[in-house]
C-alpha positions as CSV (number, residue, x, y, z in Angstrom):
1,M,9.5,5.0,22.1
2,N,11.4,6.4,25.1
3,E,12.9,3.1,26.4
4,N,15.7,0.8,25.2
5,K,14.4,-2.7,24.4
6,E,16.1,-6.0,23.7
7,I,14.8,-7.4,20.4
8,K,15.1,-11.1,19.8
9,I,16.2,-12.2,16.3
10,K,15.5,-15.6,14.7
11,A,18.5,-17.7,13.7
12,A,19.3,-18.1,10.0
13,K,18.8,-21.7,9.0
14,G,19.3,-21.7,5.3
15,R,22.1,-23.6,3.5
16,P,24.8,-23.2,2.5
17,M,26.4,-21.2,5.2
18,L,29.3,-18.9,4.5
19,T,32.0,-18.8,7.2
20,W,34.3,-15.9,8.0
21,V,36.6,-14.8,10.8
22,G,34.5,-13.3,13.6
23,K,31.1,-14.5,12.3
24,R,28.6,-13.9,15.1
25,P,24.9,-14.8,14.9
26,L,22.7,-11.8,15.7
27,T,20.4,-13.3,18.4
28,Q,19.3,-10.0,19.9
29,V,19.9,-6.3,19.5
30,T,19.1,-3.2,21.6
31,A,16.4,-1.0,20.3
32,F,17.0,2.7,21.2
33,P,14.3,5.3,21.3
34,A,13.7,7.7,18.4
35,Q,13.6,11.5,18.8
36,H,11.2,13.3,16.5
37,I,13.1,16.3,15.1
38,E,11.3,17.6,12.0
39,T,7.9,17.5,10.3
40,F,7.0,18.4,6.7
41,D,3.2,18.6,6.4
42,P,2.1,21.4,4.1
43,T,-1.5,20.3,3.9
44,G,-2.2,19.1,7.4
45,D,-2.1,15.6,6.0
46,L,-0.9,14.0,9.2
47,G,-4.0,15.2,11.0
48,K,-6.4,13.9,8.4
49,S,-8.3,10.6,8.6
50,K,-7.1,8.2,6.0
51,P,-8.6,5.1,4.5
52,E,-8.3,2.2,7.0
53,D,-7.7,-0.3,4.3
54,V,-4.4,1.4,3.6
55,W,-3.3,2.5,7.0
56,S,-4.9,-0.1,9.3
57,D,-1.6,-2.0,9.6
58,W,0.4,1.1,10.5
59,P,1.8,1.2,14.1
60,G,0.0,3.7,16.2
61,S,3.3,5.1,17.7
62,Y,4.1,6.9,14.4
63,P,2.1,9.4,12.4
64,K,0.6,8.1,9.1
65,G,3.2,9.5,6.7
66,G,6.7,8.9,5.3
67,L,9.4,8.2,7.9
68,L,13.0,9.3,7.5
69,F,15.5,8.2,10.1
70,H,18.9,9.6,10.9
71,G,21.0,6.9,12.5
72,D,23.0,3.7,12.1
73,N,20.6,1.4,10.2
74,K,21.3,-1.5,12.5
75,E,19.9,0.6,15.4
76,V,17.1,2.0,13.2
77,L,16.0,-1.5,12.0
78,A,15.9,-2.7,15.6
79,H,13.9,0.3,16.6
80,L,11.4,-0.4,13.8
81,L,11.1,-4.0,15.0
82,A,10.4,-2.8,18.5
83,N,7.8,-0.4,17.4
84,G,5.3,-2.4,15.4
85,F,6.9,-2.9,12.0
86,R,7.8,-6.6,12.3
87,G,6.5,-8.4,9.3
88,K,4.9,-5.2,7.9
89,V,7.3,-4.2,5.1
90,D,6.2,-5.2,1.6
91,L,9.3,-4.4,-0.4
92,I,12.9,-3.7,0.7
93,Y,15.4,-2.2,-1.7
94,I,19.0,-1.6,-0.5
95,D,22.0,-0.2,-2.3
96,P,24.6,-0.8,0.4
97,P,28.3,-0.2,0.2
98,F,29.9,-2.6,-2.3
99,D,33.2,-3.1,-0.5
100,S,34.8,-1.5,-3.5
101,G,37.5,0.5,-1.7
102,A,36.0,3.7,-3.1
103,D,35.1,6.9,-1.3
104,Y,31.4,7.7,-1.8
105,I,31.2,11.4,-2.4
106,R,28.9,14.2,-3.6
107,Q,30.0,17.2,-5.6
108,V,29.6,20.5,-3.7
109,T,29.5,23.9,-5.4
110,L,28.2,27.3,-4.5
111,R,24.9,28.4,-6.1
112,N,25.6,30.7,-9.0
113,V,25.0,34.4,-8.8
114,P,24.1,36.0,-12.1
115,G,27.0,38.1,-13.3
116,T,29.4,36.9,-10.7
117,A,29.2,33.1,-11.1
118,K,32.9,33.0,-12.2
119,I,35.8,35.1,-11.3
120,D,38.8,35.0,-13.6
121,G,37.3,32.0,-15.4
122,E,37.2,29.8,-12.3
123,P,34.0,28.3,-10.9
124,Y,33.2,28.4,-7.2
125,T,33.5,24.8,-6.3
126,L,33.8,23.4,-2.8
127,G,35.1,20.2,-4.3
128,E,34.0,16.7,-3.2
129,Q,32.5,15.9,0.2
130,I,33.0,12.4,1.4
131,Q,29.7,10.9,2.5
132,Y,31.1,7.6,3.6
133,T,34.2,5.5,2.9
134,D,33.7,2.0,1.5
135,I,36.8,0.5,2.9
136,W,36.4,-2.8,4.8
137,A,38.3,-5.9,5.7
138,N,36.4,-8.7,4.0
139,D,35.3,-10.4,7.2
140,N,34.0,-7.1,8.7
141,Y,32.0,-6.3,5.6
142,L,30.4,-9.7,5.6
143,Q,29.4,-9.4,9.3
144,F,28.1,-5.9,8.6
145,M,25.8,-7.2,5.8
146,Y,24.9,-10.4,7.7
147,E,23.5,-8.5,10.7
148,R,21.5,-6.1,8.6
149,L,20.0,-8.8,6.4
150,L,18.9,-10.7,9.5
151,L,17.1,-7.7,10.7
152,L,15.6,-6.9,7.3
153,K,14.2,-10.4,7.1
154,E,12.3,-9.8,10.4
155,L,10.7,-6.7,9.0
156,L,9.7,-8.2,5.6
157,S,6.1,-9.3,5.3
158,D,5.2,-12.9,4.4
159,T,4.4,-11.7,0.8
160,G,7.4,-9.4,0.6
161,N,10.3,-9.1,-1.8
162,I,13.9,-7.9,-1.1
163,F,16.2,-6.4,-3.8
164,V,19.9,-6.2,-2.9
165,H,21.9,-4.0,-5.3
166,M,25.5,-5.0,-5.6
167,D,28.4,-5.1,-8.0
168,H,31.0,-7.6,-9.0
169,H,33.2,-7.1,-5.9
170,R,31.1,-9.0,-3.4
171,V,27.9,-10.1,-5.0
172,H,28.9,-13.8,-4.8
173,Y,29.5,-13.6,-1.1
174,I,26.3,-11.6,-0.5
175,K,24.3,-14.2,-2.4
176,C,25.6,-16.9,-0.1
177,I,24.6,-14.9,2.9
178,L,21.2,-14.3,1.4
179,D,20.8,-18.0,0.8
180,E,21.6,-18.6,4.5
181,V,19.2,-15.9,5.8
182,F,16.3,-16.3,3.4
183,G,16.9,-19.9,2.2
184,T,17.9,-21.0,-1.3
185,Q,14.3,-21.9,-2.0
186,N,13.4,-18.2,-1.8
187,F,16.0,-17.0,-4.3
188,I,14.0,-15.6,-7.3
189,N,16.6,-14.3,-9.7
190,E,19.7,-12.2,-10.3
191,I,19.0,-9.1,-12.3
192,I,21.8,-7.6,-14.5
193,W,21.6,-3.9,-14.8
194,H,23.5,-3.1,-18.0
195,K,24.3,0.5,-17.2
196,G,27.1,1.1,-19.7
197,R,30.4,2.8,-18.8
198,E,29.0,6.2,-17.9
199,G,26.9,7.4,-15.0
200,G,25.2,5.8,-12.1
201,S,28.1,3.7,-11.0
202,S,30.5,3.5,-8.1
203,T,32.8,1.2,-9.9
204,S,35.9,2.7,-11.4
205,H,36.9,1.7,-14.9
206,S,40.6,1.5,-14.5
207,S,42.9,1.6,-17.5
208,N,44.5,-1.5,-15.9
209,A,41.3,-3.5,-16.1
210,A,41.4,-6.2,-18.7
211,I,37.6,-5.9,-19.3
212,P,35.8,-2.7,-18.2
213,T,32.7,-3.4,-16.0
214,E,29.5,-2.2,-17.5
215,Y,26.9,-3.8,-15.2
216,Q,25.7,-4.2,-11.7
217,N,23.8,-7.0,-10.0
218,I,20.5,-6.9,-8.2
219,L,19.7,-10.1,-6.1
220,L,16.0,-10.7,-5.7
221,Y,14.7,-12.9,-2.8
222,A,11.3,-13.4,-1.3
223,K,10.2,-14.1,2.3
224,N,8.2,-17.0,0.9
225,R,8.4,-17.5,-2.9
226,D,5.1,-19.5,-3.0
227,N,3.2,-16.6,-1.4
228,R,5.0,-13.5,-2.6
229,Y,3.4,-10.5,-4.3
230,W,4.5,-10.0,-7.9
231,N,3.4,-7.8,-10.7
232,A,5.5,-8.8,-13.7
233,P,7.3,-5.7,-15.0
234,L,6.6,-4.8,-18.6
235,G,8.8,-3.2,-21.2
236,P,8.5,-1.8,-24.7
237,Y,8.1,-3.8,-27.8
238,K,11.4,-4.8,-29.4
239,E,12.4,-3.2,-32.7
240,S,12.5,-6.6,-34.4
241,T,8.9,-7.3,-33.4
242,L,7.8,-3.9,-34.8
243,Q,9.6,-4.4,-38.1
244,N,7.9,-7.8,-38.6
245,I,4.4,-6.4,-38.3
246,K,2.1,-7.5,-41.2
247,L,-1.5,-7.2,-42.1
248,D,-4.1,-9.7,-43.3
249,E,-7.9,-9.7,-43.5
250,K,-8.2,-10.5,-39.8
251,G,-5.9,-7.7,-38.4
252,W,-2.3,-7.1,-37.6
253,Y,0.1,-9.8,-36.6
254,Y,3.9,-10.3,-36.3
255,T,6.0,-13.1,-37.8
256,R,8.6,-14.2,-35.3
257,G,8.5,-17.8,-34.2
258,R,4.9,-18.9,-34.1
259,M,2.4,-16.5,-35.7
260,G,0.4,-14.5,-33.3
261,R,-1.7,-11.4,-33.0
262,I,-0.5,-8.0,-31.6
263,P,-3.0,-6.7,-29.1
264,A,-3.4,-2.9,-28.6
265,P,-1.4,-2.0,-25.5
266,W,-4.5,-0.7,-23.7
267,E,-6.2,-4.1,-24.3
268,L,-3.5,-6.2,-22.7
269,E,-4.3,-7.9,-19.4
270,K,-1.8,-9.0,-16.9
271,G,0.0,-12.1,-18.2
272,V,-1.4,-11.9,-21.7
273,S,1.2,-12.9,-24.3
274,L,1.7,-11.2,-27.6
275,K,0.7,-14.5,-29.2
276,T,-2.8,-14.1,-27.8
277,Y,-5.3,-13.1,-30.4
278,V,-7.0,-9.7,-29.9
279,S,-8.5,-8.1,-33.0
280,Y,-8.7,-4.3,-33.4
281,D,-9.1,-1.6,-36.1
282,T,-7.7,-3.0,-39.3
283,S,-7.9,0.3,-41.0
284,L,-4.7,1.5,-39.3
285,T,-1.6,1.7,-41.5
286,K,1.5,-0.1,-40.4
287,E,3.1,3.2,-39.5
288,E,0.2,4.1,-37.3
289,V,0.4,0.7,-35.6
290,I,4.1,1.2,-34.9
291,N,3.5,4.7,-33.7
292,T,0.8,3.4,-31.3
293,L,3.0,0.7,-30.0
294,T,6.0,3.0,-29.5
295,A,4.0,5.8,-27.8
296,P,5.7,7.3,-24.7
297,N,5.4,5.0,-21.7
298,T,3.9,2.1,-23.7
299,K,4.9,-1.1,-21.9
300,A,3.4,-4.3,-23.0
301,V,6.1,-7.0,-23.1
302,P,7.3,-8.9,-19.9
303,I,11.0,-8.1,-19.4
304,G,13.7,-10.5,-18.5
305,D,16.6,-10.4,-16.1
306,I,18.8,-8.0,-18.2
307,W,17.8,-4.4,-17.8
308,N,19.4,-1.9,-20.2
309,S,19.1,1.6,-21.6
310,D,15.8,0.6,-23.4
311,L,14.2,0.4,-19.9
312,I,16.3,2.7,-17.7
313,T,17.3,6.3,-18.6
314,Q,20.4,7.5,-16.8
315,S,19.3,10.8,-15.1
316,R,20.6,12.6,-12.1
317,K,18.5,14.4,-9.5
318,T,21.3,15.1,-7.0
319,D,25.0,15.5,-6.7
320,Y,25.6,12.0,-5.4
321,R,27.7,10.0,-7.8
322,T,26.2,6.7,-6.6
323,E,22.6,7.9,-7.2
324,K,20.5,5.3,-9.0
325,P,18.1,6.2,-11.8
326,E,14.4,6.7,-10.9
327,D,13.5,4.4,-13.8
328,L,15.3,1.5,-12.1
329,L,13.3,2.0,-8.8
330,D,10.1,2.5,-10.8
331,I,10.4,-1.0,-12.2
332,I,11.3,-2.5,-8.8
333,I,8.7,-0.8,-6.7
334,N,5.9,-1.4,-9.3
335,A,6.8,-5.1,-9.6
336,G,7.5,-6.0,-6.0
337,S,5.0,-4.1,-4.0
338,P,1.2,-3.6,-4.0
339,A,-0.3,-0.1,-4.5
340,E,-0.8,0.3,-0.7
341,G,2.5,-1.3,0.2
342,I,5.3,-0.2,2.6
343,V,8.7,0.3,0.9
344,L,11.9,0.4,3.0
345,D,15.4,1.5,2.1
346,C,17.9,1.6,5.0
347,F,20.7,3.0,2.8
348,I,18.7,5.9,1.5
349,G,21.6,7.9,0.1
350,S,20.3,10.5,-2.3
351,G,16.7,9.4,-1.6
352,T,15.7,7.8,-4.9
353,T,13.8,4.9,-3.3
354,A,11.7,7.2,-1.2
355,A,11.2,9.7,-4.1
356,V,9.9,7.0,-6.4
357,A,7.8,5.4,-3.7
358,Q,6.2,8.8,-3.0
359,K,5.5,9.2,-6.7
360,L,4.0,5.7,-7.0
361,G,1.6,6.2,-4.1
362,R,3.5,3.8,-1.7
363,R,4.1,4.3,2.0
364,W,7.8,4.5,2.6
365,I,10.6,4.4,5.3
366,G,14.1,5.6,4.7
367,C,17.3,5.6,6.8
368,D,20.9,6.8,6.6
369,I,23.7,7.4,9.1
370,N,24.9,10.3,7.0
371,K,23.3,13.7,7.7
372,G,24.0,14.9,4.2
373,A,21.9,12.0,2.9
374,I,19.0,12.9,5.2
375,Q,19.1,16.5,4.1
376,T,19.3,15.6,0.4
377,T,16.4,13.2,0.7
378,S,14.3,15.6,2.8
379,K,14.8,18.4,0.3
380,R,14.0,16.1,-2.7
381,L,10.8,14.8,-1.1
382,Q,9.6,18.3,-0.2
383,S,9.8,19.3,-3.9
384,I,8.0,16.1,-5.0
385,I,5.2,16.6,-2.5
386,H,4.8,20.3,-3.5
387,E,4.4,19.1,-7.1
388,Q,1.9,16.5,-6.1
389,I,-0.2,19.1,-4.2
390,K,-0.2,21.3,-7.3
391,A,-1.2,18.4,-9.5
392,L,-4.1,17.4,-7.2
393,S,-5.4,20.9,-7.1
394,K,-6.0,20.9,-10.9
395,P,-9.1,19.3,-12.5
396,M,-8.5,15.7,-13.3
397,Q,-8.8,14.8,-17.0
398,K,-9.7,11.3,-17.9
399,Q,-6.8,9.9,-19.9
400,L,-6.4,6.7,-21.8
401,N,-3.7,4.8,-20.0
402,I,-1.5,2.6,-22.1
403,A,1.4,2.4,-19.8
404,D,0.9,-0.4,-17.3
405,N,-2.0,-2.6,-16.9
406,D,-3.0,-3.0,-13.3
407,K,-3.9,-1.0,-10.2
408,N,-0.3,-0.1,-9.5
409,T,-0.5,2.6,-12.2
410,N,-1.5,6.2,-11.4
411,V,-2.0,5.5,-7.7
412,P,-2.7,8.7,-5.8
413,P,-0.1,9.7,-3.1
414,A,-0.4,7.6,0.0
415,Q,0.7,10.6,2.0
416,L,1.6,14.3,1.5
417,S,3.8,14.5,4.6
418,F,6.8,13.0,6.3
419,T,8.6,13.2,9.6
420,V,12.3,13.0,10.4
421,W,13.6,11.1,13.4
422,R,16.9,10.5,15.1
423,V,17.9,7.2,16.6
424,N,21.0,7.9,18.8
425,D,22.8,11.1,18.1
426,Y,24.9,11.0,14.9
427,D,24.6,14.7,14.4
428,L,27.9,16.6,14.2
429,A,28.6,20.3,13.4
430,I,30.9,19.2,10.6
431,Q,30.6,16.1,8.5
432,H,31.8,13.0,10.4
433,N,34.1,11.8,7.6
434,E,35.7,15.2,7.3
435,A,36.2,15.3,11.1
436,V,37.9,11.8,11.0
437,N,40.2,12.9,8.3
438,L,41.1,16.0,10.3
439,A,41.8,13.9,13.4
440,C,44.0,11.5,11.5
441,E,46.0,14.3,9.9
442,Y,46.4,16.1,13.2
443,I,47.3,13.1,15.3
444,G,49.5,11.4,12.6
445,V,47.4,8.3,12.0
446,E,48.3,6.4,8.9
447,R,45.0,5.3,7.4
448,T,44.6,1.6,6.5
449,R,42.5,0.7,3.5
450,S,42.8,-3.0,4.0
451,D,41.2,-3.2,7.5
452,G,37.5,-2.7,7.9
453,F,37.5,-2.4,11.7
454,F,40.6,-0.5,12.7
455,D,41.0,2.9,10.9
456,G,44.8,2.9,10.7
457,T,48.0,2.8,12.7
458,L,49.9,5.2,15.0
459,G,53.5,4.0,15.1
460,K,53.1,0.3,15.9
461,R,49.7,0.6,17.5
462,L,46.3,0.0,15.9
463,V,43.9,2.9,15.9
464,K,40.1,2.7,16.3
465,I,38.1,5.9,15.8
466,V,34.8,5.8,17.6
467,P,32.0,7.6,15.7
468,F,32.1,11.2,16.8
469,G,28.3,11.4,17.1
470,H,28.5,9.8,20.6
471,P,30.9,9.5,23.5
472,L,33.0,6.4,24.0
473,S,31.0,3.9,25.9
474,P,31.6,0.3,27.2
475,L,29.6,-1.0,24.2
476,D,32.3,0.5,21.9
477,L,35.0,-1.1,23.9
478,E,33.2,-4.5,23.9
479,E,33.2,-4.3,20.1
480,I,37.0,-3.9,20.1
481,K,37.2,-6.8,22.5
482,K,35.2,-9.0,20.2
483,E,37.3,-8.0,17.2
484,L,40.5,-8.9,19.1
485,E,39.0,-12.2,20.1
486,A,38.5,-12.9,16.4
487,R,42.2,-12.1,15.7
488,P,44.0,-14.3,18.2
489,E,47.4,-13.6,16.6
490,E,47.0,-9.8,16.9
491,D,49.5,-8.6,19.6
492,R,49.6,-4.9,18.9
493,N,48.3,-2.3,21.4
494,I,45.2,-0.2,20.6
495,V,44.6,3.6,20.5
496,V,41.0,4.6,20.6
497,V,40.2,8.1,19.4
498,C,36.9,9.7,20.5
499,L,35.0,12.9,21.2
500,G,33.7,12.6,24.7
501,K,33.8,9.6,27.1
502,E,31.3,8.0,29.4
503,L,32.5,7.5,33.0
504,A,31.7,3.8,32.7
505,A,34.3,3.5,29.9
506,D,37.0,4.5,32.4
507,S,36.1,1.5,34.7
508,W,36.0,-0.8,31.7
509,L,39.5,0.3,30.5
510,E,40.9,0.1,34.0
511,D,39.8,-3.6,34.3
512,W,41.1,-4.4,30.8
513,N,44.5,-2.9,31.2
514,R,45.0,-4.2,34.8
515,L,45.7,-7.6,33.2
516,R,48.0,-6.2,30.6
517,K,51.0,-4.7,32.4
518,G,54.7,-4.9,31.6
519,N,56.8,-4.5,28.5
520,D,55.5,-7.7,27.0
521,A,51.8,-6.8,27.4
522,V,49.6,-7.1,24.3
523,N,46.4,-5.4,23.3
524,R,46.6,-2.6,25.9
525,I,44.0,0.1,25.1
526,E,44.7,3.8,25.5
527,V,42.3,6.6,24.7
528,I,42.8,9.9,23.0
529,E,39.8,12.1,23.9
530,L,40.0,14.9,21.5
531,R,38.4,17.6,23.7
532,T,40.6,17.1,26.8
533,D,43.8,15.2,25.8
534,P,46.8,17.3,26.9
535,K,48.7,16.6,23.7
536,Y,46.0,16.3,21.0
537,G,43.0,17.9,22.7
538,K,40.9,20.8,21.4
539,F,42.2,20.5,17.9
540,I,38.7,20.6,16.4
541,V,38.0,24.3,16.6
542,H,34.9,24.6,14.4
543,S,33.8,28.1,13.5
544,P,30.0,27.6,12.9
545,A,28.1,29.3,10.2
546,S,26.1,32.3,11.3
547,A,23.1,34.3,10.0
548,K,21.6,37.7,10.6
549,V,17.8,37.3,10.3
550,D,15.1,39.9,10.9
551,I,11.9,38.4,12.2
552,Q,8.9,40.6,12.8
553,K,5.1,40.3,13.4
554,E,3.0,42.8,11.6
555,K,-0.8,42.9,10.9
556,G,-1.3,39.2,11.3
557,K,1.8,38.3,9.3
558,I,5.2,36.9,10.2
559,K,7.8,38.6,8.1
560,V,11.3,37.0,7.8
561,K,14.2,38.6,6.1
562,I,17.6,37.0,6.0
563,E,20.0,39.9,5.8
564,D,23.3,38.1,5.8
565,F,24.8,34.6,6.1
566,I,28.4,33.5,6.4
567,S,30.1,30.1,6.6
568,P,33.7,30.1,7.7
569,T,34.0,26.4,6.6
570,I,33.0,27.4,3.0
571,I,35.5,30.2,3.0
572,E,38.2,27.8,4.2
573,R,37.3,25.4,1.5
574,L,37.8,28.1,-1.1
575,E,41.1,29.0,0.5
576,M,40.2,32.7,0.7
577,D,40.3,35.2,3.5
578,M,37.1,36.9,4.6
579,Q,37.7,40.2,2.7
580,I,38.6,38.5,-0.6
581,F,35.6,36.2,-0.3
582,K,33.1,39.1,0.4
583,A,34.6,41.1,-2.5
584,K,34.1,38.2,-4.9
585,I,30.9,36.6,-3.5
586,T,28.7,39.5,-3.0
587,D,25.4,37.6,-2.5
588,W,25.2,35.5,0.7
589,R,22.5,33.3,-1.0
590,S,25.2,31.6,-3.1
591,M,26.3,29.7,0.1
592,V,22.7,28.6,1.0
593,D,21.2,25.4,-0.1
594,C,17.7,25.8,1.3
595,V,15.7,27.7,4.0
596,M,12.9,26.4,6.2
597,I,10.6,28.2,8.6
598,D,8.5,27.1,11.5
599,T,6.1,29.8,12.8
600,A,5.2,27.9,16.0
601,Y,8.4,26.2,17.1
602,D,8.2,24.3,20.4
603,G,11.9,23.9,20.8
604,K,11.9,20.2,20.0
605,V,10.2,19.3,16.7
606,F,10.7,21.6,13.7
607,N,7.5,21.8,11.7
608,V,8.2,23.0,8.2
609,V,5.6,25.6,7.5
610,L,7.6,27.1,4.6
611,S,10.4,25.5,2.6
612,D,12.4,27.4,0.1
613,V,14.2,24.7,-2.0
614,P,15.5,26.1,-5.3
615,E,14.6,23.8,-8.2
616,R,17.9,24.1,-10.1
617,K,21.5,24.3,-9.0
618,N,21.9,27.8,-10.2
619,D,18.8,29.1,-8.6
620,L,18.9,31.1,-5.3
621,V,16.7,31.1,-2.2
622,N,14.4,34.1,-1.9
623,G,15.6,35.3,1.4
624,S,12.5,37.3,2.2
625,Y,9.3,35.6,3.4
626,E,5.8,36.4,4.6
627,L,3.6,33.9,6.4
628,P,0.3,33.9,8.4
629,A,1.0,34.6,12.0
630,P,-0.4,32.2,14.7
631,E,-2.7,33.8,17.3
632,G,-1.1,34.9,20.5
633,E,2.5,34.6,21.5
634,T,4.6,32.3,19.3
635,M,8.2,31.2,18.6
636,V,9.5,31.6,15.1
637,A,12.4,29.4,14.0
638,V,14.3,29.8,10.7
639,K,16.6,26.9,9.6
640,I,19.2,27.8,7.0
641,I,21.3,24.9,5.5
642,D,24.4,25.8,3.7
643,M,26.0,24.0,0.7
644,L,28.1,21.8,2.9
645,G,25.1,20.7,4.9
646,E,25.7,22.8,8.1
647,E,22.5,24.0,9.7
648,V,22.0,27.4,11.4
649,L,18.8,27.8,13.5
650,V,17.6,31.3,14.4
651,V,14.8,31.5,16.9
652,K,12.8,34.5,18.1
653,K,9.8,34.8,20.4
654,L,7.1,37.2,19.1
């Protein structure tokens, strides 16, 4: 996992083929190594032997537990292909950007402090934090999706299913691309999620819209429809069925269409219709029968391709506005993957796919380029695994299961651990999108919402902002070259904004601009390197968060006490000076999202020995902790993450 590899990608051969400006087949991609940065393993699960029938297909280069990757998903997918996951993934669910022109945000607030939660009637809100901006030129969006779908097909198993969650903006285009990549013969269905006008949607309901949009689309394809895994999802009995229940001397039946018997839910077998006769206790009253058939979690009727509130409850677990309900993923994962299957989501966002996969006993892989998404997902999974550990410690009671009818139900956790990896370095002290906004404001870039490749204009010049997680490289410049080749009529010069620059990029730029001299030159490229540029340089002066932490070793125990924590960025967000802030916010814990401790830190991988993740938004971290001390000399690391996602790491050798 320490070398770059070139991964070959098979050509898409399906028909029809959608064409767009700059369409480029993805024939090969560079696979970068992954850096292991964090482990959550509260029970020593990663070191335990596991049933070979479940984990025998797992690549030996990775521990047998959940995998969470921080990085560009194109690079992460290539990495997975290079490290043994080709053809291993049983189910893929992705909820990618919809090309809707919307900013995808999460609400950020301070944790409430009892008695001081509000001052003068105002809540302490840090407002909205942009996680990513869904602004593309149509052609760039299609190329973005095309490349990732080609990679995902390579990872999908021969019996696998892929669910692509879209909305009305681009679903028709994406279906054409899916037809090309997977073949029209492998299209299974288009599911309509009737979500209503509230919650769970990224689509705005403008007052100018003639007809408000109340649904989203989920496209379902198989790697091979004749050989795919499928466990038909079941839903509750319809009210009309229940109201037509009648009794005769042979038992209960319903009258709708042809007469048939209603089996008890626990007597149903996979694929058995309501019209199939199954007799049971005729002494039950009609009310008792209806109560039985409408018991919580009773699912006995195959559902169609329209999923509504009868099936899916709108519930939020995080502050992400685009978070999808767990009920939705519950149906998808149960239907499309076997009990021991591998589930992949490379747009993990708030972590719903991984959370549900963990609850349903599946192995899972998640990925996101946004650090806030990785933190949210990690925190959510830590809470779920702690709950599962508690549940497994209690005596199991034999219960009558009337929910689902096959081995996919009540599957024990496939793992009680996960690891976090970084592919390339997309870490930044401040959120990338916020840094980009600051750069544009400072330099004077006028943002462009109609162009998915270039970020805006500076005078008459086009502006391209290179992701601040890595220095400008020749690869970045090659991408600009390809984009200009796809726009033969574009004659404007280019300004590239970056943080850091590789030496090889200077040589590339010198060769490029040598051919573009004089007043009539087109497409000259100049660079604003934000750390060193004489005019714009050094504008990002980030005051990092800091913590005062007392770490001691006494009588075989590690004692950690966080005495103070301050985040200048949070204070700036609240538009207060330091003294006013401290007078109003007297408890530092209101700024802290979670605390994690590693009692034997090796300087590379943070092993979470203790995680303090408050259950509710108004709860506070403890701040004082006592843990067993390892024998001999050890390094104790305390990771504090604030409400804006900034991390502070305090390390002490004992």
